[in-house]
Every structure is written in C-alpha cells, then in structure tokens.
Residue frames as a rotation matrix with the C-alpha (Angstrom) as fourth column:
UNK 1
0.030 0.274 -0.961 102.71
0.725 -0.668 -0.168 120.07
-0.688 -0.692 -0.219 110.43
UNK 2
-0.773 -0.376 -0.511 103.83
-0.041 -0.774 0.632 122.15
-0.634 0.509 0.582 107.45
UNK 3
-0.838 0.507 0.202 101.03
0.364 0.244 0.899 120.74
0.407 0.826 -0.389 105.30
UNK 4
-0.022 0.866 -0.500 98.45
0.999 0.006 -0.033 121.79
-0.025 -0.500 -0.865 107.90
UNK 5
0.519 0.111 -0.848 99.62
0.255 -0.966 0.030 125.39
-0.816 -0.232 -0.530 107.63
UNK 6
0.377 -0.378 0.846 100.51
0.921 0.249 -0.299 125.96
-0.098 0.891 0.442 103.95
UNK 7
0.645 -0.108 0.757 101.16
0.213 -0.925 -0.314 129.67
0.734 0.364 -0.574 104.51
UNK 8
0.758 -0.378 -0.531 103.87
0.616 0.148 0.774 129.14
-0.214 -0.914 0.345 107.13
UNK 9
0.929 -0.370 -0.032 106.43
-0.355 -0.861 -0.364 131.15
0.107 0.349 -0.931 105.16
UNK 10
0.331 -0.851 0.408 109.32
-0.228 0.347 0.910 128.75
-0.915 -0.394 -0.080 105.81
UNK 11
0.199 -0.300 -0.933 111.48
-0.970 -0.196 -0.144 128.70
-0.140 0.934 -0.330 102.65
UNK 12
0.933 0.165 -0.320 111.90
-0.260 0.924 -0.280 125.37
0.249 0.345 0.905 100.84
UNK 13
0.099 -0.978 -0.185 115.67
-0.234 0.158 -0.959 125.53
0.967 0.138 -0.213 101.37
UNK 14
-0.476 -0.229 0.849 115.23
-0.854 -0.109 -0.508 125.61
0.209 -0.967 -0.144 105.17
UNK 15
0.559 0.749 0.354 112.60
-0.788 0.613 -0.054 122.85
-0.258 -0.249 0.934 105.07
UNK 16
0.806 -0.262 -0.531 114.87
-0.170 0.757 -0.631 120.60
0.567 0.599 0.565 102.98
UNK 17
-0.224 -0.970 0.092 118.02
-0.352 -0.007 -0.936 121.20
0.909 -0.242 -0.340 105.02
UNK 18
-0.263 0.201 0.944 116.20
-0.964 -0.013 -0.266 120.68
-0.041 -0.979 0.197 108.33
UNK 19
0.797 0.603 0.044 114.58
-0.593 0.793 -0.136 117.47
-0.117 0.083 0.990 107.09
UNK 20
0.591 -0.632 -0.501 117.87
-0.108 0.554 -0.826 116.12
0.800 0.542 0.259 105.69
UNK 21
-0.369 -0.832 0.414 119.91
-0.516 -0.187 -0.836 116.98
0.773 -0.522 -0.360 108.78
UNK 22
-0.121 0.407 0.905 117.42
-0.968 0.154 -0.199 115.22
-0.221 -0.900 0.375 111.09
UNK 23
0.681 0.347 -0.645 117.48
-0.557 0.817 -0.148 111.92
0.476 0.460 0.749 109.16
UNK 24
0.699 -0.490 0.521 119.20
-0.123 0.636 0.762 108.84
-0.705 -0.597 0.384 110.54
UNK 25
-0.280 -0.892 -0.354 122.50
-0.624 -0.111 0.773 108.01
-0.729 0.438 -0.526 108.82
UNK 26
-0.676 0.041 0.736 120.94
0.411 0.849 0.330 105.05
-0.611 0.526 -0.591 106.99
UNK 27
0.440 0.887 0.143 118.01
0.692 -0.233 -0.683 107.15
-0.573 0.400 -0.716 105.75
UNK 28
0.502 -0.348 -0.792 120.39
-0.437 -0.892 0.115 109.90
-0.746 0.288 -0.600 104.66
UNK 29
-0.620 -0.767 0.168 122.48
-0.291 0.423 0.858 107.34
-0.729 0.483 -0.485 102.75
UNK 30
-0.281 0.613 0.738 119.36
0.772 0.601 -0.205 106.00
-0.570 0.512 -0.642 101.02
UNK 31
0.733 0.595 -0.330 118.28
0.337 -0.739 -0.583 109.49
-0.591 0.316 -0.743 100.03
UNK 32
0.100 -0.795 -0.599 121.76
-0.607 -0.526 0.596 110.39
-0.789 0.303 -0.535 98.80
UNK 33
-0.728 -0.351 0.589 121.88
0.149 0.757 0.636 107.20
-0.669 0.551 -0.499 96.71
UNK 34
0.136 0.885 0.446 118.46
0.826 0.147 -0.544 107.99
-0.546 0.443 -0.711 95.27
UNK 35
0.793 0.167 -0.586 119.63
-0.039 -0.945 -0.323 111.45
-0.608 0.280 -0.743 94.26
UNK 36
0.792 -0.540 0.285 122.74
0.500 0.305 -0.811 110.14
0.351 0.784 0.511 92.51
UNK 37
-0.325 -0.888 0.325 125.07
0.332 -0.429 -0.840 111.86
0.885 -0.166 0.434 94.97
UNK 38
-0.819 0.076 -0.569 124.54
0.535 -0.257 -0.805 114.12
-0.207 -0.963 0.170 97.94
UNK 39
0.100 0.973 0.210 120.95
0.995 -0.102 -0.001 115.36
0.021 0.209 -0.978 98.07
UNK 40
0.566 0.162 -0.808 121.94
0.423 -0.899 0.116 118.84
-0.708 -0.407 -0.577 99.21
UNK 41
-0.619 -0.766 -0.173 124.15
0.184 -0.356 0.916 119.26
-0.763 0.535 0.362 96.12
UNK 42
-0.409 0.608 0.681 120.94
0.888 0.095 0.449 119.31
0.208 0.789 -0.579 94.04
UNK 43
-0.707 0.310 0.636 118.81
-0.240 -0.951 0.196 122.40
0.665 -0.015 0.746 93.72
UNK 44
-0.840 0.427 0.335 116.24
-0.339 0.070 -0.938 122.75
-0.423 -0.902 0.086 96.47
UNK 45
0.093 0.906 -0.414 113.47
-0.963 -0.024 -0.270 122.27
-0.254 0.424 0.869 93.94
UNK 46
-0.026 -0.186 -0.982 115.03
-0.592 0.795 -0.135 119.01
0.805 0.578 -0.130 92.68
UNK 47
-0.918 -0.383 -0.100 115.61
-0.130 0.531 -0.837 117.75
0.374 -0.756 -0.538 96.22
UNK 48
-0.552 0.794 0.255 112.08
-0.600 -0.166 -0.782 118.55
-0.579 -0.585 0.568 97.32
UNK 49
0.241 0.636 -0.733 110.67
-0.962 0.255 -0.095 116.87
0.126 0.728 0.674 94.19
UNK 50
-0.421 -0.474 -0.773 112.74
-0.370 0.868 -0.331 113.74
0.828 0.146 -0.541 94.85
UNK 51
-0.981 0.082 0.174 111.46
-0.145 0.281 -0.949 113.48
-0.126 -0.956 -0.264 98.42
UNK 52
-0.159 0.981 -0.110 107.88
-0.833 -0.193 -0.518 113.98
-0.530 0.009 0.848 97.23
UNK 53
0.130 0.144 -0.981 108.37
-0.831 0.555 -0.028 111.23
0.541 0.819 0.192 94.63
UNK 54
-0.772 -0.463 -0.435 109.83
-0.139 0.791 -0.596 108.79
0.620 -0.400 -0.675 97.16
UNK 55
-0.807 0.520 0.281 107.01
-0.373 -0.080 -0.924 109.58
-0.458 -0.850 0.259 99.58
UNK 56
0.101 0.884 -0.457 104.33
-0.973 -0.008 -0.231 109.00
-0.208 0.468 0.859 96.94
UNK 57
-0.063 -0.202 -0.977 105.93
-0.575 0.808 -0.129 105.70
0.816 0.554 -0.167 95.94
UNK 58
-0.937 -0.349 0.008 106.28
-0.190 0.489 -0.851 104.54
0.293 -0.799 -0.525 99.55
UNK 59
-0.464 0.838 0.288 102.56
-0.702 -0.149 -0.697 105.02
-0.541 -0.525 0.657 100.21
UNK 60
0.205 0.549 -0.810 101.77
-0.934 0.356 0.004 102.60
0.291 0.756 0.586 97.37
UNK 61
-0.175 -0.374 -0.911 103.51
-0.131 0.926 -0.355 99.67
0.976 0.057 -0.211 99.05
UNK 62
0.843 0.500 0.201 102.28
-0.277 0.081 0.957 98.15
0.462 -0.862 0.206 102.30
UNK 63
-0.292 -0.936 0.195 104.80
-0.697 0.068 -0.714 97.57
0.655 -0.344 -0.673 105.06
UNK 64
0.438 0.325 -0.838 104.99
0.283 0.835 0.472 94.58
0.853 -0.444 0.273 107.33
UNK 65
-0.018 -0.399 0.917 105.43
-0.793 -0.553 -0.256 95.50
0.609 -0.732 -0.306 110.96
UNK 66
-0.631 -0.275 -0.726 106.55
0.167 0.865 -0.472 93.02
0.758 -0.419 -0.500 113.54
UNK 67
0.495 0.803 0.331 104.02
-0.306 -0.196 0.932 92.37
0.813 -0.563 0.149 116.25
UNK 68
-0.302 -0.642 0.705 105.31
-0.896 -0.062 -0.441 92.18
0.327 -0.764 -0.556 119.81
UNK 69
-0.602 0.025 -0.798 105.45
0.118 0.991 -0.058 88.79
0.789 -0.129 -0.600 121.47
UNK 70
0.467 0.863 0.190 102.67
-0.132 -0.144 0.981 88.16
0.874 -0.483 0.047 124.00
C-alpha cells in the first residue's frame, strides 16, 4: 500500500517500527539474526535497507507451497 502512494508522508522510522512490531515471533527472530542483533538497534536507514535486500533476495527463489488434499 505504501508503494502505491509514494507521497504518503509516513516517516521511515514509523514504517520500520510498525512492520517489525507486526511480525510473527519467528519472523522477528530471523530478521534480528540477519541484522546481527536486534533490528531496531540499527539506524532506520540500515534496517530499511536490510529488509529491502532480504525482499529482493526472496523474490529470486521460488517457494514450494503445499497443495490441499482433495
């Protein structure tokens, strides 16, 4: 939604904190491990760049989704 309205005016710090606080515990742990500590202890620019990097890398790898049993 934020990408559809690039002039939303929401500061990066609020975007990052909201995103991080809404993650599942396992996703938060993965992101913290990727950042070498707690993500929110990084600068907001570093944290946002890390998430962008992870996102770009994730799109390069296909995922296998289980199909429901008939």
